VEXTORSE-288194 format. One line per field, with one value per residue (C-alpha): x, y, z; residue number from 1. Coordinates in steps of 0.02 Angstrom, whole numbers, plus 50000, padded with zeros to 5 digits. Layout:
east = (X,...)
north = (Y,...)
up = (Z,...)
num = (NUM,...)
//
This chain:
east = (48068,48214,48400,48407,48277,48374,48534,48577,48549,48654,48818,48922,48840,48842,48961,49006,48991,49125,49249,49138,49011,49126,49117,48932,48888,49057,49146,49295,49202,49212,49394,49449,49348,49353,49543,49617,49725,49577,49474,49615,49622,49437,49467,49601,49470,49355,49484,49396,49235,49329,49429,49333,49373,49496,49605,49593,49672,49824,49840,49814,49831,49999,50000,49979,50068,49959,49843,49949,49889,50013,49951,50059,50031,50089,50152,50175,50025,49903,49997,49970,49786,49772,49862,49727,49591,49671,49542,49396,49477,49497,49315,49264,49379,49291,49132,49219,49221,49410,49457,49394,49547,49667,49699,49829,49883,50057,50069,50225,50269,50283,50241,50061,49983,49973,49803,49786,49632,49653,49659,49560,49522,49343,49407,49492,49340,49223,49344,49344,49154,49137,49254,49148,48988,49058,49126,48963,48844,48855,48684,48638,48583,48407,48485,48577,48421,48321,48454,48446,48256,48263,48397,48301,48139,48225,48329,48233,48079,48002,47918,47927,48117,48141,48142,48276,48383,48363,48409,48563,48622,48595,48703,48841,48840,48845,48998,49085,49048,49102,49266,49305,49272,49387,49533,49510,49576,49571,49684,49829,49789,49604,49527,49435,49443,49584,49639,49736,49900,49897,49937,49838,49682,49692,49631,49768,49896,49850,49864,50036,50095,50033,50122,50284,50270,50248,50404,50503,50436,50495,50669,50677,50611,50759,50880,50810,50974,50966,50969,50866,51012,51034,50847,50840,50984,50875,50705,50691,50577,50562,50608,50428,50388,50543,50500,50320,50376,50507,50380,50261,50394,50440,50259,50240,50398,50338,50169,50250,50365,50216,50124,50289,50287,50471,50514,50703,50714,50594,50699,50852,50757,50687,50861,50926,50789,50827,51018,51046,51152,51144,51043,51193,51296,51166,51164,51009,51082,51116,50942,50858,50964,50933,50748,50707,50589,50475,50303,50257,50094,50092,50076,49912,49917,49834,49758)
north = (50249,50240,50235,50046,50024,50142,50042,49947,49761,49617,49528,49683,49777,49642,49661,49559,49637,49531,49393,49277,49288,49180,49037,49046,48873,48789,48681,48797,48926,48815,48770,48950,49050,48914,48916,48970,49103,49185,49176,49261,49396,49430,49431,49566,49671,49656,49735,49904,49820,49762,49919,50057,50165,50280,50140,50041,50188,50181,49992,49831,49643,49594,49407,49268,49120,48988,49074,49234,49379,49513,49692,49830,50007,50172,50255,50230,50334,50224,50069,50120,50146,49973,49895,49970,49902,49728,49640,49718,49676,49492,49490,49557,49433,49289,49337,49325,49158,49175,49290,49167,49057,49193,49200,49338,49493,49564,49746,49820,49985,49996,50097,50128,49999,50044,49990,49958,49903,49722,49697,49552,49487,49547,49727,49718,49638,49771,49910,49847,49834,50013,50076,49987,50056,50232,50201,50132,50251,50381,50435,50449,50614,50631,50643,50478,50390,50460,50400,50223,50219,50280,50154,50008,50061,50067,49909,49785,49720,49625,49743,49610,49616,49803,49845,49713,49781,49959,49908,49814,49962,50080,49972,49959,50147,50179,50065,50156,50329,50274,50202,50358,50466,50353,50378,50233,50274,50202,50054,50103,49957,49923,50076,49982,50057,49996,50037,50201,50112,50007,50060,49920,49821,49643,49565,49650,49606,49422,49432,49513,49382,49244,49325,49340,49159,49103,49201,49115,48947,48984,49026,48863,48760,48819,48806,48687,48691,48879,48932,49074,49196,49152,49171,49334,49404,49382,49426,49515,49409,49351,49175,49120,49153,49058,48913,48909,48903,48769,48662,48676,48608,48469,48416,48418,48312,48183,48175,48144,48012,47924,47918,47873,48025,48047,47972,47968,48150,48205,48113,48210,48375,48326,48284,48450,48541,48445,48449,48614,48524,48556,48427,48398,48335,48202,48036,47932,47788,47905,47979,47807,47744,47893,47905,47720,47726,47855,47779,47740,47688,47499,47430,47350,47164,47117,46946)
up = (50226,50349,50305,50323,50185,50069,50084,49922,49929,49864,49905,49872,50017,50152,50299,50453,50625,50711,50673,50776,50634,50529,50653,50701,50636,50656,50783,50760,50866,51020,50987,50957,51083,51216,51234,51400,51320,51236,51394,51492,51359,51387,51575,51553,51462,51614,51732,51725,51786,51940,51989,51898,51747,51838,51909,51746,51653,51769,51789,51692,51709,51634,51667,51794,51870,51950,52076,52074,51967,51906,51889,51818,51885,51809,51971,52157,52210,52116,52174,52356,52320,52241,52390,52502,52385,52372,52485,52389,52222,52272,52325,52154,52067,52156,52060,51891,51798,51767,51912,52043,52011,52075,52264,52271,52174,52152,52099,52018,51935,51746,51592,51537,51424,51240,51180,50993,50901,50847,50659,50589,50415,50443,50460,50291,50208,50280,50230,50051,50050,50116,49979,49847,49925,49911,49735,49665,49754,49614,49554,49371,49298,49225,49051,49075,49140,48992,48869,48943,48930,48749,48702,48780,48696,48526,48537,48648,48561,48707,48831,48967,48979,48950,49138,49170,49027,49091,49267,49207,49104,49251,49364,49233,49206,49394,49409,49267,49338,49511,49449,49347,49500,49600,49482,49361,49187,49012,48974,48863,48746,48738,48821,48959,49134,49244,49424,49453,49492,49333,49153,49070,49118,49188,49024,48922,49055,49039,48848,48860,48984,48869,48720,48819,48875,48694,48645,48784,48725,48548,48613,48714,48568,48464,48611,48744,48841,48876,49058,49130,49112,48928,48891,48989,48884,48730,48804,48974,49086,49265,49321,49349,49165,49109,49225,49164,48981,49017,49111,48963,48845,48966,48978,48786,48765,48893,48807,48636,48709,48788,48621,48531,48416,48365,48533,48508,48457,48596,48725,48671,48683,48854,48916,48851,48947,49107,49100,49007,48878,48690,48592,48479,48627,48674,48583,48553,48656,48803,48796,48788,48934,49048,49009,48994,49142,49062,49030,48851,48773,48752,48577,48526,48496,48333,48311)
num = (1,2,3,4,5,6,7,8,9,10,11,12,13,14,15,16,17,18,19,20,21,22,23,24,25,26,27,28,29,30,31,32,33,34,35,36,37,38,39,40,41,42,43,44,45,46,47,48,49,50,51,52,53,54,55,56,57,58,59,60,61,62,63,64,65,66,67,68,69,70,71,72,73,74,75,76,77,78,79,80,81,82,83,84,85,86,87,88,89,90,91,92,93,94,95,96,97,98,99,100,101,102,103,104,105,106,107,108,109,110,111,112,113,114,115,116,117,118,119,120,121,122,123,124,125,126,127,128,129,130,131,132,133,134,135,136,137,138,139,140,141,142,143,144,145,146,147,148,149,150,151,152,153,154,155,156,157,158,159,160,161,162,163,164,165,166,167,168,169,170,171,172,173,174,175,176,177,178,179,180,181,182,183,184,185,186,187,188,189,190,191,192,193,194,195,196,197,198,199,200,201,202,203,204,205,206,207,208,209,210,211,212,213,214,215,216,217,218,219,220,221,222,223,224,225,226,227,228,229,230,231,232,233,234,235,236,237,238,239,240,241,242,243,244,245,246,247,248,249,250,251,252,253,254,255,256,257,258,259,260,261,262,263,264,265,266,267,268,269,270,271,272,273,274,275,276,277,278,279,280,281,282,283,284,285,286,287,288,289,290,291,292,293,294,295,296,297,298,299,300,301,302,303)
//
């Protein structure tokens, strides 16, 4: 069995060879890779095929203007050599699908070109996949495999599904071992594994954020006119959490007004939330006048 057959299968282990793979069955491919700018970029890469590897290291295509091609050279000695090769270079350019449009070349001295590998979203995706492949490639010990088989035999009654249970448990244990080897540690609250840079796991983080939001909501229910600075003085929080809690109360007030549940009082609270004014300073007449365009559920007509 070769190395290709030993490679784990599944979505986690798939990679893309090039960015072009994203656009294989899309009209975007033609629009993106058919642009003149991109074609000229590819033409610049073919410069070494025209002048050779040695000259390509000391010169490069820097731009163009109409039928005139600009080539930057690192020093005068190589520039002289390229001047002598100019006729041959133009002849080679005439064979290129892009180079054939250039009728003259202008050489000028300049600094060497700094080549850097282009970074694409595919690179980052493949890098993440490789990290996961390495993380989850930990092998189980014979004792661990034996423990799984014993547990499945003792807890799963149906023999038909025992292999599937065993396989699932093996994969879960491999993930756990790989994460522990990669620096994952127990969550400070629930004990589940969380990334090295975090103190608590994502699930506990969401619960804490929800609890903090509820606390901000309680503060605003008692004092709907409070600004972010006033809420923050009572409970340290960021503005997004304050805004989220305030929007929740605004939505609740509008819903109660629509259904006509204590509409007058809810209008005063809504106005306090919107204007940051105490409820006690807002009269019922003022609230009804300022919010008279809010939709309300029509009354049913009884025969």
